C-alpha positions in Angstrom: -36.7 47.6 44.8 -35.6 44.8 46.4 -37.9 42.5 44.3 -36.8 44.1 41.1 -33.1 43.9 41.7 -34.2 39.4 43.0 -35.5 39.6 39.4 -33.2 40.6 37.3 -30.0 38.4 38.8 -32.3 36.1 38.8 -32.5 36.8 34.8 -28.5 37.3 34.5 -28.1 34.0 36.0 -31.1 32.1 33.6 -29.2 33.8 30.7 -25.3 32.8 31.8 -26.8 28.7 32.5 -28.9 29.2 29.2 -25.5 30.1 27.5 -23.7 27.4 28.9 -26.1 24.8 27.8 -26.0 26.0 24.2 -22.2 25.8 24.4 -22.6 22.3 25.8 -24.8 21.1 23.9 -23.6 22.3 20.3 -19.9 20.2 22.1 -21.8 17.1 22.5 -23.8 17.4 19.3 -20.6 17.9 17.4 -19.4 14.9 18.7 -22.5 12.8 18.4 -22.4 13.7 15.0 -19.0 12.7 14.2 -20.1 9.2 15.6 -22.9 8.6 14.1 -21.3 8.9 10.8 -22.4 6.4 7.9 -18.6 4.6 7.4 -17.3 5.3 3.6 -14.9 2.9 1.9 -12.9 2.8 -1.4 -15.6 0.5 -3.4 -14.8 -1.9 -6.7 -15.5 -4.9 -8.6 -13.8 -7.1 -10.8 -10.9 -6.2 -13.3 -11.6 -2.3 -11.8 -9.8 -3.1 -8.7 -6.5 -3.0 -11.3 -7.2 0.0 -12.6 -5.4 3.0 -11.4 -8.5 5.6 -12.2 -10.8 3.8 -9.8 -8.5 4.1 -6.8 -10.1 6.4 -5.8 -13.9 5.4 -6.3 -15.7 5.4 -2.7 -19.2 4.4 -1.1 -20.9 5.5 1.5 -22.3 2.2 4.2 -25.9 2.3 4.7 -25.4 1.2 7.6 -23.9 2.6 11.3 -21.9 -0.6 12.4 -20.6 -1.7 8.4 -17.1 -2.2 8.0 -14.9 -1.1 4.9 -13.6 -4.7 3.5 -10.6 -5.9 0.7 -11.3 -9.0 -1.1 -8.4 -10.9 -2.9 -8.1 -13.6 -5.4 -4.1 -14.6 -4.4 -2.3 -11.4 -3.8 -5.3 -9.5 -6.5 -7.4 -7.0 -5.9 -11.0 -8.2 -6.6 -13.4 -6.5 -4.7 -13.7 -3.7 -2.4 -16.9 -2.3 -0.4 -18.6 -2.4 2.4 -18.6 -5.5 3.9 -23.2 -5.8 3.9 -23.0 -4.5 0.2 -19.9 -7.5 -1.0 -20.4 -10.2 -2.9 -21.8 -13.2 -1.0 -18.5 -15.4 -2.2 -16.6 -12.4 -0.6 -18.6 -12.6 2.8 -17.4 -16.3 2.3 -14.2 -15.3 2.2 -14.6 -13.1 5.6 -16.3 -15.9 7.5 -13.6 -18.6 7.1 -11.2 -15.4 7.9 -9.2 -16.2 4.9 -6.0 -14.1 4.5 -7.8 -13.5 1.2 -10.8 -11.2 2.9 -8.9 -8.0 5.2 -11.9 -5.8 7.6 -10.7 -2.8 8.6 -12.8 -0.1 10.8 -12.6 3.5 10.2 -13.3 5.9 7.2 -11.6 5.1 4.0 -9.7 2.2 5.6 -9.1 -0.3 2.9 -6.0 1.2 1.3 -4.3 -1.4 1.6 -2.4 -4.6 0.2 -2.8 -8.3 2.2 -1.4 -8.4 5.5 0.7 -10.6 4.6 1.7 -8.6 1.9 4.8 -7.5 3.0 8.2 -6.0 1.9 10.9 -3.7 3.3 11.2 -0.3 2.2 13.8 1.8 2.1 16.5 3.7 0.4 20.4 4.1 0.8 20.4 7.5 1.7 17.7 8.0 4.0 19.8 4.4 5.6 23.1 2.8 5.2 21.6 -0.2 6.4 19.7 -0.7 3.4 22.3 -0.7 1.0 23.2 -4.1 3.3 20.1 -6.3 2.7 21.3 -9.8 4.2 23.6 -8.5 6.5 21.3 -5.4 8.3 18.7 -5.4 10.9 15.8 -4.4 8.2 12.1 -4.5 9.4 9.6 -6.0 6.8 6.3 -3.4 6.7 2.5 -3.5 4.7 2.4 -2.7 1.3 -0.1 -0.2 0.1 -3.0 -1.3 -2.2 -2.0 -3.3 -5.8 -3.5 -2.7 -9.4 -1.5 -5.8 -10.5 -2.4 -9.5 -10.8 0.9 -9.8 -8.9 2.6 -8.1 -6.2 6.3 -8.4 -6.1 8.7 -7.0 -3.8 11.8 -5.0 -5.4 15.5 -4.2 -4.9 16.8 -1.6 -7.1 19.9 0.4 -7.4 19.7 4.1 -7.4 21.4 7.4 -7.3 23.7 9.3 -9.4 26.5 7.3 -8.5 25.1 4.3 -8.6 26.0 3.5 -4.8 22.9 3.1 -3.0 20.1 0.8 -3.4 16.3 0.8 -2.5 14.0 -1.2 -1.4 10.0 -1.8 -1.5 6.9 -2.4 -2.8 6.0 -2.7 -6.5 2.7 -2.3 -7.1 1.5 -1.6 -10.4 2.4 -3.2 -14.2 4.1 -0.1 -15.0 6.6 -0.7 -11.7 7.0 -4.1 -12.6 7.9 -4.6 -15.8 10.6 -1.6 -15.7 11.9 -3.5 -13.0 12.3 -6.4 -15.1 13.4 -4.2 -18.4 16.0 -2.8 -15.7 19.6 -4.6 -15.4 20.4 -3.3 -12.2 16.7 -4.2 -11.0 15.3 -7.5 -8.9 12.3 -8.5 -8.0 11.0 -11.3 -5.6 7.3 -12.8 -4.5 6.0 -11.8 -1.1 5.0 -15.5 -0.9 8.3 -16.6 -0.2 8.2 -14.1 3.1 7.9 -14.4 6.8 7.1 -12.5 9.5 11.1 -12.2 10.6 12.7 -12.0 6.8 11.0 -10.2 4.0 11.8 -11.6 -0.2 13.4 -8.1 -1.1 16.4 -8.8 1.8 18.9 -10.1 -0.9 21.9 -7.3 -2.0 22.2 -5.8 -5.6 26.0 -5.4 -5.9 27.0 -2.1 -6.2 29.7 -2.1 -7.9 30.8 -0.3 -11.4 28.7 -2.0 -13.5 30.4 -0.3 -17.4 33.2 -3.4 -17.4 30.7 -5.9 -16.6 29.0 -4.3 -20.0 31.6 -4.4 -21.9 33.0 -7.7 -21.1 29.2 -8.9 -22.2 29.3 -6.6 -25.7 33.0 -8.5 -26.3 31.4 -11.3 -26.1 28.7 -10.5 -27.6 30.5 -10.0 -30.5 32.8 -12.6 -30.1 30.2 -14.9 -31.0 28.9 -13.5 -33.5 32.1 -12.9 -35.9 32.6 -16.6 -35.0 28.9 -17.3 -35.9 30.7 -15.6 -39.6 33.0 -18.0 -39.2 31.4 -21.1 -39.4 28.7 -19.8 -41.9 31.2 -18.6 -43.9 33.1 -22.1 -43.6 30.2 -24.3 -44.2 29.6 -22.8 -47.8 
């Protein structure tokens, strides 16, 4: 009887150890699995890097120790992918520690612009200092991935009453064109920035534009009327 009780106790102890070991093994396996996943990177080459439809294209690296990279021509993206699989020219930029190569470790981490592509990014409705520009201590931050051959920072007048400023990164041709066509928006080149000051720290006039607009229209009409009189006189 004593032997049967001892065998029974040993059975339950062994079962408990087995279950505990299985649980711990399961947890370790999950952690190890996460640690050995092959890196995945955003991928593109050439003109495809400037197409918004290709922004989310990805590739899985073949080496667990590989990293993601983004290669630039000036500020325009020319390549993205796993370091071991990009062009030799791109790898050479990375080897030379060129600003036109940006490396990162982590899943899908190569989704940023160049480290020196920085703009002030704020809106006056959230921060009053955003409306003050050069007189405020506004900090620039790294911009997202551009899909344009040229990268710009911008400042524009916003709000229902046109009484606020917004500052940010103009990443696409559409955004840049929209700003150029807006008399209350202005672009600047990020290479005019420094570590301390972004190029879009300047101010725009938040006063009512209607008076200036009417004055410009009146001046245009006056010039046109004078031109007609001159033409009549010459004939």
